[in-house]
N, C-alpha and C positions, 0 to 999 in steps of 0.2 A: 560411217563413223558417228554421225549424229544420232542414229538409232541406238548405237551402243551406249553413247553418253546418256541418252534419255533413259535407257533401261537401267543403267547404273544409278542414275539419280533417283529413279522410281524405287529401286531396290533399297537405296540408302534411306529414303523417306519412310519406306515400309518398316525397316529395321528400327529407325528412330521412333516411329509411332508405337511399335510393339514393345520397346524397352520401357521398363519402369524407371521413373526418376528416383534416385536414392535420396532418402530424407537427409536434411542437414544434421551434422553431428556436433557434439560438444557444446551445446547451448548453455550459456551462463548469463545470469542477470545480477546486476549490482546497483545499489542506490547511491547516487552521487548528487552533490550540490555544486552548481557553477553559477557565479554571479547572482547569487540569491535565488536562482531558479532550481527546482528539484526535478531530477530525471531518474529513470531506470535505464541503465546502459546494457544493451544486449549484444552478445558476441557469439558467433558460431563458426563452424568450419564446413567447407565444401569437401565432399568425398574426393579422395585423390584420383579416382578413376572416372569421375563424373565429367563428361564432355557435353552433356545435354542441357543442364540447368543454366538458364540465362538470368534469372532473378528470383526474388523471394517474396512471399506474403507473411506478414506478422499476424499471429493469432493471440488474442488476449481476452481476459474477462473484464467485466465492468462491475467492481465491488458495489454492493455485497454479493452479487451473483458470481457464480463460479464457472459457468459455461464459457467455453472458448469460442470466440467469433473472429472472423477476419477483420483486422483493423483497417477500415476503408481509407482513413485519412493518410495512412502510410503509403498507400499505392503499391507500386512494385519497387522493392528495394534491390539495388544492384550491387551493394557491398555486402560483406558478411558481418555487419554491425548495424545497430539502430539505436537511436536515443529517443526514448519515450518520455515526453514531457508530462509531468504530473500537474493536475489542476485542483486536486482535492487536498486540503491541508490536514485532513484527519488520517489517523493510522488505518491502513488497509492492507489486505493480502492480495497481491497481484500474481497472476499466472500467465505464463507465456509459452508459446511453441512457434516453430517456423516451418513453412512448407516451401519446397523448391518449385520453380515455375519453368515451363518451356512454352514459348509463344508461337513457335513455327514448327511444323506446318499447321498445328492447331494448338489451342491452349490446353496444357496438361499440368497437373499439380502432383507433387510427391505426397506421400503420407506425411503427417506432421512429425516433427522431431519429438524427442522426449520433452515432457513438460517441466519447466522450472518455476519455482515460487520464490517470491521475495516479500518480506513484511516491511512496509514503509512506515517510519515513525510519524507521529503527528508533528506539525510545525507550529500549531497553535491549538488552543482548547477553548470550548465555549465557556461562557460565564457560569458561575455557580451561585446558588442562592440558599441561604439558611431559611428553612421553613418555620422552625420553632426553636426558641431558646428560653429556658425557664429554670427556676430554682425550686427544688422540692426535696424534702427529707434530707437536708444537708448536702445535696449534690446539685451541680448545674449540668443540664443536659442540652445538647445541640442536636438538631435533626435537619438533614438536608436531602436534596434529591439531585441526581446527576445521571448523565447518559451512560448506561451500563454497557453500551455496545462499542465504545471507543476502546480499541484493542490494547493500547499501550498505557492506559491509566494505571499508575502504580499505587496511588493512594491519595491522601489528603493531608495538607498542613493545617494545623489549628493555631490561630494567633490570639493572644490575649493582650489587650492594650497595645497593639502594634508589634508585639514580640512573638516570635515562633516559640511555642511551648511543647508541641508534640507533632509527630508525623505518624499517621495511621497508614500502615502498609497493607491495607486490605481494600481494594477498589470497590468491593461489594458492601463494605460496612459504611453506612451513611448515618451513623449515630455515634455520638461521643458524650461520655459522662464522667464527671470527676467531683470528688468531695471538696467543698469549700466551707470554711468555718467563719472567716473574718467578714464582718459587715463591710459593705462598700459597693461601688459601681464597677462592673466588669464589662468590658467591650470586647466582643468576639468577632473574628472573621475566619473564613475557610478558603483554601485554594486547592485546586487539584494539581497533581504532578504526574508526569509520565516517567517511564523507565529511562528515557534519555534526558530527563531533567527539565523538560518544558513545563512551565507553570501557567495556569490560568490566571486571570485577574482575580484579586481577592473578592470575596462576596461582599454584599452590603454589611455594614456594621450592625451588630445586634447587642443591645444593652440589657444586662441582667443586674437587678439590684438585690442585694441582701441587706435586709434592715433588722 
């Protein structure tokens, strides 16, 4: 009887080792904010006929890189969900996949699930600085420089004497010019704005005199 049980157990182990683990299905990723902390919430499904998978590994990229690597700090996930905490406050594209795991009789992983992507918005923006502000040929010109790699910058606010006078909805445009005829002192500031409405601090004040 013991020999029969041993043979059955060995046969079961052989079949388990020979079977491929089915990859997780239906992976989704959504950006959430909880208690002022930012997360990406992952959810997926276990195949209905899967009796071998005991846990999961999370794969993700580390922006700006796009290659997927196993997220070591997540360890083995035993649920079909995972909350990825964001530490970067700049907009970035994150990519995720999930692999099933079997720990016994030896470590085995499934093929990765389908890859999902989520664009996380900026929660704050770096400061902006006006490099030049001058009056010439009847027009005032402002020139500034800004990080062109922040994905969700929508454009720039232009302020005159503390009041918003124009919004430039071209993130690559870092020059503003407008005709001015009246003599006087004009104080300008610039602020960057994202597609979700996050504003940078206003730049330093730049004084332009028309005499």
